[in-house]
C-alpha positions, -999 to +999 in steps of 0.1 A: +000+000+000+012+035-008+027+056+020+004+083+009-026+066+025-032+064+062-061+041+071-079+050+103-114+051+117-136+082+116-139+110+125-113+127+102-100+162+104-087+178+072-061+205+076-034+220+054-010+224+083+020+200+084+048+197+109+071+216+086+046+244+080+040+249+118+077+249+125+082+275+097+056+296+114+075+293+147+107+303+130+090+334+115+076+343+149+110+340+166+127+363+140+118+396+158+134+384+190+164+370+171+169+402+150+167+424+181+191+401+199+217+405+171+212+443+170+214+445+208+244+422+214+262+424+180+277+399+156+286+375+184+249+368+189+244+361+152+274+336+153+259+317+182+225+316+165+239+302+133+261+277+150+233+264+172+210+259+142+237+243+121+248+220+149+212+209+156+204+201+120+238+183+115+233+163+147+199+151+136+211+142+101+241+123+113+222+105+140+196+093+115+223+082+091+240+062+118+208+043+127+196+040+091+165+060+096+149+083+071+160+119+075+136+143+091+155+175+089+130+188+063+104+193+091+125+222+104+121+211+140+159+209+144+161+245+132+135+256+158+154+238+185+187+254+175+171+289+173+153+285+206+185+273+223+205+302+210+180+327+222+183+312+257+221+316+258+242+346+267+260+360+237+294+356+254+291+318+258+321+299+243+312+284+209+322+249+219+297+250+248+269+261+224+279+232+201+278+207+230+244+220+241+230+217+206+242+181+203+227+173+237+193+189+227+190+168+195+207+135+203+199+130+240+166+148+246+150+144+212+164+115+191+171+091+219+134+091+227+122+086+192+125+120+175+098+146+170+067+138+189+083+114+213+105+136+234+092+141+270+107+176+275+115+206+253+149+199+237+161+235+238+152+239+275+167+205+283+199+216+267+199+250+285+195+233+319+223+209+310+245+238+302+235+257+333+244+227+355+276+220+337+289+255+330+272+278+355+300+304+353+297+311+316+259+306+314+253+332+341+279+358+329+261+386+311+277+415+293+260+446+279+277+475+262+310+460+271+302+459+308+298+427+327+270+429+353+239+413+368+206+409+350+176+429+362+162+398+379+194+394+399+192+430+409+156+425+420+168+394+440+192+417+459+164+443+465+180+468+441+161+491+417+157+483+380+146+503+350+114+486+337+113+506+305+147+492+295+135+457+303+104+463+282+125+476+252+153+451+258+183+474+262+196+455+292+217+424+301+203+389+295+203+361+270+201+368+233+164+365+229+148+372+263+155+409+268+130+426+245+094+419+256+081+439+227+099+417+201+087+386+219+051+398+220+052+406+183+062+370+176+035+358+200+008+378+180+021+361+148+017+327+164-018+335+176-030+350+143-017+320+124-035+297+148-003+279+159-011+285+196-040+296+217-039+317+249-048+290+274-013+281+285+004+316+282-025+334+298-029+310+328+009+309+332+014+347+333-017+354+354-009+327+380+027+339+382+015+375+386-008+365+415+020+345+431+044+375+430+017+398+444+010+374+473+045+362+481+069+387+465+071+407+497+064+440+479+026+439+481+008+455+451+039+472+438+032+477+401+069+484+392+081+453+410+054+431+393+062+446+359+099+440+363+092+403+371+069+399+341+094+416+318+125+400+333+142+367+324+127+343+300+091+344+312+075+358+281+097+338+258+090+306+278+053+313+281+046+318+244+073+297+226+083+268+249+055+261+273+031+259+243+052+232+226+028+207+211+047+176+221+054+184+257+023+203+268-012+189+275-038+186+247-069+188+269-085+223+273-086+220+311-051+204+311-037+234+294-050+257+321-038+234+349-004+232+332-002+270+329-011+275+366+015+249+376+041+268+355+032+301+372+035+287+407+067+268+401+083+299+384+073+320+414+086+295+439+120+293+421+123+331+417+112+342+452+123+313+474+150+297+453+187+305+451+185+315+414+169+347+402+155+329+372+132+298+372+113+295+338+135+268+323+133+245+354+096+252+359+087+242+323+109+210+324+093+199+357+059+206+344+066+187+312+072+156+333+038+160+349+019+163+316+008+126+314-008+129+349-024+163+341-040+148+309-052+117+327-072+138+352-085+164+327-098+142+299-133+156+290-162+132+295-177+120+263-211+135+254-239+114+270-215+095+293-226+094+329-203+094+359-200+060+374-218+057+407-205+032+433-232+013+452-223+001+487 
């Protein structure tokens, strides 16, 4: 039988979207943040972006050649992984560490578990956490305008003042793609308009995080403090581009909301009570591990199905 035919029972949904088309949409949506990162941090940022993408694509192609599997690099998922990983790295990171992280993302996190659709966590975030644990010094060293200093979140952690307008625009220290909230939101609007994501996960994530900060941040209803936390770190990038990953997020409507709330609470816990000023990456990875349980308890009841009543 031809590979063009997939035999399955009804009902059937007809759609023009394919994995490659969706990944292409994500790449387009990430371009504003990537372009701003290059403008903000210079040619070194562009070099890291290109190296991460090339390494991810090459790693997937070589791995599939070694195991005699049909190449899947045409679905652009490796490009997305490389781009996302690069946007989560400081532009000063040594090239060999970026290469190592890219190989880890594709080979260990993605391909070892069966490839696209089978990985249990976001490959880019898995690689970022691997690099954070392995090379904490270079992964937390940020330079802006030739001056090495702390990120706005680190300053907040030390009860120092920050300029929220700079955080909104992106003219501050941080990773290549996380600094400009405006550029990230432009990309998020593109994803929403193209129907790639909906607002259930990002909205529940951001809202629950904001409530957590207001309740436990120790600053009460301080608008400037809350805005700084919302604009700082990888919250917006994570909420719209990584927490919404089809493979590692719930598919049930209620599950998406529960997932988002869990992300908000965990991120708040890590930022306020943890030793690290950031927390998005670890929050998303831990929540990824709980997705099967979330889906199990949030499966909608079929129409006409009654709840089973136990008789004693």
